[in-house]
Steps between C-alpha positions, in 0.01 A plus 500: 500500500654251256875459499718556195581183308853372538737554209852383415795654685676776304839331550593314178479118518323507837191282520365668816161670507424829671241776537771767486798519264728238654442173684608463865834355390584811294321768705831679571520590129207740543723733707773474236255596226382799704859620552572472126177684415571776753853543362373529143220746571693728739374654821189714532688830462666373179151422365370852576333448838685766700394767751319699230302190401409439864353849531309473170373151595375624838318793337345272236384248763338779706305611193421145381461272803285239325611224264434594139383145417297376798441821704656339809770672707803568279851419618712555189547753223526334159656664195265455204790526255804350678795728565721244324292555184520878513210575733528814710562398859360816665208569263169441680342419161735197486402370845216299648449386856447126544457251783760221525285228334400722206860611452604135498240422233643772278848351547411134458463412868868499599484836671221387732710212630806717562307779674303263720822332613639836615722584205427788266 
């Protein structure tokens, strides 16, 4: 499988090249960015993923175990209209089951990297 081309480090004025966001010299800034992002977006309960969501998700996954896009084994429930844009979080009509790679494609690839590294 071909590797991703190297691109400039995200740190301003750095001439380093990387396949991720930051070069080796600035790799510690990735953790800082994640902390800032997590602080801004709130925890999972603040975003609507509470006990009720867990029960609805489990029921939806039992009824829809295959990925909507590729028909592989689904691992995630995706909201068609995001909750942040007014989508109903518990409405089965607003949900689709997806595997991790297909979910990442719908979110621009970033989700795949975070889920495969153990973060969700």
